[in-house]
N, CA and C atoms as an extended XYZ file, in Angstrom:
246
Properties=species:S:1:pos:R:3:atomname:S:1:resname:S:1:resid:I:1 pbc="F F F"
N        87.575      -93.322       -3.604 N   UNK     1
C        86.794      -93.317       -2.157 CA  UNK     1
C        85.489      -94.339       -1.862 C   UNK     1
N        85.133      -94.370       -2.826 N   UNK     2
C        83.689      -95.222       -2.904 CA  UNK     2
C        84.318      -96.945       -2.923 C   UNK     2
N        85.212      -96.934       -3.821 N   UNK     3
C        85.548      -98.538       -4.189 CA  UNK     3
C        86.376      -99.031       -2.840 C   UNK     3
N        87.067      -97.863       -1.921 N   UNK     4
C        87.566      -98.414       -1.048 CA  UNK     4
C        87.710      -97.391        0.371 C   UNK     4
N        86.463      -96.783        0.487 N   UNK     5
C        86.223      -96.368        1.579 CA  UNK     5
C        86.262      -96.624        2.666 C   UNK     5
N        85.710      -98.127        2.818 N   UNK     6
C        85.087      -98.819        3.880 CA  UNK     6
C        83.628      -98.384        4.059 C   UNK     6
N        83.191      -98.329        5.534 N   UNK     7
C        81.955      -98.379        5.807 CA  UNK     7
C        81.699      -96.756        5.856 C   UNK     7
N        82.564      -95.700        5.859 N   UNK     8
C        81.966      -94.614        5.718 CA  UNK     8
C        81.688      -93.827        4.205 C   UNK     8
N        82.315      -94.666        3.238 N   UNK     9
C        81.730      -94.545        1.725 CA  UNK     9
C        81.201      -95.211        1.281 C   UNK     9
N        80.729      -96.216        2.138 N   UNK    10
C        80.041      -97.197        1.426 CA  UNK    10
C        78.270      -96.880        0.846 C   UNK    10
N        78.665      -96.840       -1.061 N   UNK    11
C        77.342      -96.603       -1.317 CA  UNK    11
C        76.628      -97.729       -2.341 C   UNK    11
N        77.680      -98.889       -2.388 N   UNK    12
C        77.096      -99.660       -3.309 CA  UNK    12
C        77.601     -101.431       -2.921 C   UNK    12
N        76.795     -102.157       -2.646 N   UNK    13
C        77.898     -103.421       -2.325 CA  UNK    13
C        78.742     -103.794       -3.782 C   UNK    13
N        79.851     -104.343       -3.004 N   UNK    14
C        80.960     -104.698       -3.840 CA  UNK    14
C        81.537     -103.715       -5.141 C   UNK    14
N        81.300     -102.497       -4.512 N   UNK    15
C        81.657     -101.229       -5.398 CA  UNK    15
C        80.782     -100.675       -6.556 C   UNK    15
N        81.667     -100.304       -7.233 N   UNK    16
C        80.631      -99.534       -8.772 CA  UNK    16
C        81.074     -100.490       -9.655 C   UNK    16
N        79.759     -100.942      -10.791 N   UNK    17
C        79.929     -101.483      -11.664 CA  UNK    17
C        80.980     -101.009      -12.787 C   UNK    17
N        81.015     -101.615      -13.760 N   UNK    18
C        82.248     -101.061      -14.856 CA  UNK    18
C        81.456     -100.039      -15.400 C   UNK    18
N        80.100     -100.167      -15.657 N   UNK    19
C        79.450      -99.341      -16.324 CA  UNK    19
C        79.392      -97.501      -15.372 C   UNK    19
N        79.418      -98.094      -14.339 N   UNK    20
C        79.358      -96.399      -13.277 CA  UNK    20
C        81.088      -95.762      -13.357 C   UNK    20
N        81.677      -96.977      -13.764 N   UNK    21
C        83.166      -96.177      -13.749 CA  UNK    21
C        83.299      -95.530      -14.738 C   UNK    21
N        82.841      -96.325      -15.843 N   UNK    22
C        82.950      -95.507      -17.240 CA  UNK    22
C        82.212      -93.684      -16.921 C   UNK    22
N        81.108      -94.025      -16.737 N   UNK    23
C        80.343      -92.582      -16.422 CA  UNK    23
C        81.201      -91.734      -15.634 C   UNK    23
N        81.447      -92.077      -14.413 N   UNK    24
C        82.431      -91.286      -13.730 CA  UNK    24
C        83.772      -90.750      -14.636 C   UNK    24
N        84.253      -91.507      -15.288 N   UNK    25
C        85.540      -91.055      -16.105 CA  UNK    25
C        85.003      -90.184      -17.006 C   UNK    25
N        84.187      -90.556      -17.499 N   UNK    26
C        83.787      -89.743      -18.991 CA  UNK    26
C        83.180      -88.074      -18.208 C   UNK    26
N        82.449      -88.385      -17.141 N   UNK    27
C        82.325      -86.750      -16.471 CA  UNK    27
C        83.623      -85.991      -16.127 C   UNK    27
N        84.476      -86.894      -15.673 N   UNK    28
C        86.038      -86.041      -15.198 CA  UNK    28
C        86.544      -85.843      -16.332 C   UNK    28
N        86.826      -86.746      -17.347 N   UNK    29
C        87.457      -86.374      -18.564 CA  UNK    29
C        86.344      -85.285      -19.508 C   UNK    29
N        85.221      -85.142      -19.134 N   UNK    30
C        84.458      -84.314      -20.265 CA  UNK    30
C        84.547      -82.640      -19.499 C   UNK    30
N        85.011      -82.509      -18.486 N   UNK    31
C        85.469      -81.386      -17.410 CA  UNK    31
C        86.290      -81.032      -18.119 C   UNK    31
N        87.677      -81.325      -18.647 N   UNK    32
C        88.776      -80.786      -19.136 CA  UNK    32
C        88.304      -79.975      -20.299 C   UNK    32
N        87.896      -80.506      -21.226 N   UNK    33
C        87.717      -79.262      -22.671 CA  UNK    33
C        86.665      -78.576      -21.972 C   UNK    33
N        85.386      -78.632      -21.473 N   UNK    34
C        84.503      -77.294      -20.765 CA  UNK    34
C        85.426      -76.445      -20.010 C   UNK    34
N        86.623      -76.986      -19.493 N   UNK    35
C        87.075      -75.640      -18.466 CA  UNK    35
C        88.157      -75.347      -19.745 C   UNK    35
N        88.470      -75.406      -20.705 N   UNK    36
C        89.272      -75.050      -21.667 CA  UNK    36
C        88.209      -74.246      -22.251 C   UNK    36
N        87.014      -74.522      -22.665 N   UNK    37
C        86.295      -73.401      -23.367 CA  UNK    37
C        86.092      -72.216      -22.699 C   UNK    37
N        85.942      -72.426      -21.112 N   UNK    38
C        85.584      -71.072      -20.090 CA  UNK    38
C        86.767      -70.393      -20.205 C   UNK    38
N        88.230      -70.947      -20.164 N   UNK    39
C        89.185      -70.161      -20.051 CA  UNK    39
C        89.429      -69.180      -21.442 C   UNK    39
N        89.096      -70.199      -22.883 N   UNK    40
C        89.177      -68.944      -23.828 CA  UNK    40
C        88.089      -68.001      -23.932 C   UNK    40
N        86.891      -68.268      -23.306 N   UNK    41
C        86.074      -67.103      -23.564 CA  UNK    41
C        86.260      -66.070      -22.440 C   UNK    41
N        86.703      -66.739      -21.105 N   UNK    42
C        87.312      -65.557      -19.987 CA  UNK    42
C        87.968      -64.406      -20.853 C   UNK    42
N        89.341      -65.077      -21.573 N   UNK    43
C        90.685      -64.788      -22.030 CA  UNK    43
C        89.971      -63.304      -23.283 C   UNK    43
N        89.093      -63.844      -24.468 N   UNK    44
C        88.595      -62.771      -25.056 CA  UNK    44
C        87.870      -61.929      -24.327 C   UNK    44
N        86.771      -62.154      -23.071 N   UNK    45
C        85.922      -61.457      -22.781 CA  UNK    45
C        86.851      -60.275      -21.798 C   UNK    45
N        88.236      -60.482      -21.286 N   UNK    46
C        89.136      -59.646      -20.674 CA  UNK    46
C        89.488      -58.765      -21.322 C   UNK    46
N        89.896      -59.412      -22.773 N   UNK    47
C        90.643      -58.741      -24.160 CA  UNK    47
C        89.684      -57.450      -24.370 C   UNK    47
N        88.281      -58.057      -24.610 N   UNK    48
C        87.178      -56.889      -25.053 CA  UNK    48
C        86.777      -56.581      -24.404 C   UNK    48
N        86.839      -56.335      -22.978 N   UNK    49
C        86.422      -55.396      -21.853 CA  UNK    49
C        87.472      -54.347      -21.723 C   UNK    49
N        89.048      -54.421      -22.116 N   UNK    50
C        90.134      -53.738      -22.057 CA  UNK    50
C        89.754      -52.898      -23.502 C   UNK    50
N        89.711      -53.277      -24.487 N   UNK    51
C        89.110      -52.930      -25.619 CA  UNK    51
C        88.193      -51.669      -25.862 C   UNK    51
N        87.326      -51.937      -24.960 N   UNK    52
C        85.817      -51.672      -24.643 CA  UNK    52
C        86.212      -50.308      -24.281 C   UNK    52
N        86.979      -50.144      -22.903 N   UNK    53
C        87.400      -49.151      -22.382 CA  UNK    53
C        88.240      -48.126      -23.098 C   UNK    53
N        89.407      -48.685      -23.261 N   UNK    54
C        89.935      -48.016      -24.140 CA  UNK    54
C        89.426      -47.049      -25.188 C   UNK    54
N        88.265      -47.790      -25.742 N   UNK    55
C        87.828      -47.345      -27.086 CA  UNK    55
C        86.676      -46.057      -26.098 C   UNK    55
N        85.993      -46.303      -25.296 N   UNK    56
C        85.317      -45.385      -24.734 CA  UNK    56
C        86.073      -44.467      -24.102 C   UNK    56
N        87.068      -44.379      -23.343 N   UNK    57
C        88.192      -43.249      -23.241 CA  UNK    57
C        88.812      -42.418      -24.244 C   UNK    57
N        88.839      -43.010      -25.324 N   UNK    58
C        89.405      -42.137      -26.565 CA  UNK    58
C        88.234      -41.678      -27.438 C   UNK    58
N        86.796      -42.145      -26.952 N   UNK    59
C        86.000      -41.178      -27.661 CA  UNK    59
C        85.659      -39.833      -26.535 C   UNK    59
N        85.367      -40.691      -25.579 N   UNK    60
C        84.583      -39.325      -24.370 CA  UNK    60
C        86.450      -39.418      -23.500 C   UNK    60
N        86.783      -38.829      -24.181 N   UNK    61
C        88.108      -38.592      -22.949 CA  UNK    61
C        88.300      -36.973      -22.014 C   UNK    61
N        87.139      -36.290      -22.608 N   UNK    62
C        87.046      -35.404      -21.613 CA  UNK    62
C        85.945      -36.042      -20.374 C   UNK    62
N        85.308      -36.770      -20.574 N   UNK    63
C        84.371      -37.226      -19.296 CA  UNK    63
C        85.387      -38.102      -18.543 C   UNK    63
N        84.958      -38.129      -17.201 N   UNK    64
C        86.037      -38.944      -16.520 CA  UNK    64
C        84.930      -40.147      -16.071 C   UNK    64
N        85.696      -41.114      -14.962 N   UNK    65
C        85.218      -42.619      -15.215 CA  UNK    65
C        84.512      -42.817      -14.164 C   UNK    65
N        83.490      -43.763      -13.731 N   UNK    66
C        82.660      -43.799      -12.412 CA  UNK    66
C        83.347      -43.220      -11.279 C   UNK    66
N        84.576      -44.178      -10.670 N   UNK    67
C        85.349      -43.805       -9.938 CA  UNK    67
C        85.470      -42.266       -9.565 C   UNK    67
N        86.370      -41.725      -10.462 N   UNK    68
C        86.514      -40.317      -10.389 CA  UNK    68
C        85.190      -39.361       -9.896 C   UNK    68
N        84.142      -40.037      -11.039 N   UNK    69
C        83.320      -38.835      -10.594 CA  UNK    69
C        82.432      -39.065       -9.159 C   UNK    69
N        82.778      -40.405       -8.706 N   UNK    70
C        81.917      -40.383       -7.081 CA  UNK    70
C        82.965      -39.903       -6.081 C   UNK    70
N        84.370      -39.683       -7.001 N   UNK    71
C        85.247      -39.126       -5.590 CA  UNK    71
C        84.863      -37.594       -5.884 C   UNK    71
N        84.742      -37.066       -6.762 N   UNK    72
C        84.267      -35.953       -6.762 CA  UNK    72
C        82.645      -35.185       -6.397 C   UNK    72
N        82.214      -36.272       -6.358 N   UNK    73
C        80.400      -35.987       -5.486 CA  UNK    73
C        81.030      -36.072       -4.341 C   UNK    73
N        82.159      -37.006       -3.580 N   UNK    74
C        81.901      -37.147       -2.534 CA  UNK    74
C        83.139      -35.975       -1.778 C   UNK    74
N        83.618      -34.964       -2.511 N   UNK    75
C        84.122      -34.089       -2.087 CA  UNK    75
C        85.965      -34.581       -2.025 C   UNK    75
N        85.769      -35.559       -2.548 N   UNK    76
C        87.347      -36.276       -2.527 CA  UNK    76
C        88.148      -35.411       -3.737 C   UNK    76
N        89.324      -35.355       -3.320 N   UNK    77
C        90.421      -34.967       -5.043 CA  UNK    77
C        90.758      -36.331       -5.462 C   UNK    77
N        90.153      -36.171       -7.013 N   UNK    78
C        90.569      -37.614       -7.849 CA  UNK    78
C        91.977      -37.938       -8.000 C   UNK    78
N        92.710      -36.848       -7.751 N   UNK    79
C        93.998      -37.247       -7.502 CA  UNK    79
C        94.417      -38.369       -6.596 C   UNK    79
N        93.815      -37.833       -5.481 N   UNK    80
C        94.649      -38.277       -4.014 CA  UNK    80
C        93.193      -39.161       -3.672 C   UNK    80
N        93.089      -40.093       -3.670 N   UNK    81
C        91.901      -40.886       -3.171 CA  UNK    81
C        91.264      -41.331       -1.844 C   UNK    81
N        93.052      -41.491       -1.187 N   UNK    82
C        92.702      -41.534        0.277 CA  UNK    82
C        92.469      -40.216        0.934 C   UNK    82
């Protein structure tokens, strides 16, 4: 867009220099591994959250979850939240 965007996208006389093209491509290519790291962290975080929830339910099985507790305190039946 910067190179061929005419007057509307014009930011530099004659377009971008090679140095700035390289910087732009570097940022673009650098975002790919960063996104993969974010995806891996998210995958393990979701797995850990599920593991933690199951461990908590196993340890404190007689206690209810927050959703059920809030339904009971509002006078609703936990089995029928609607």
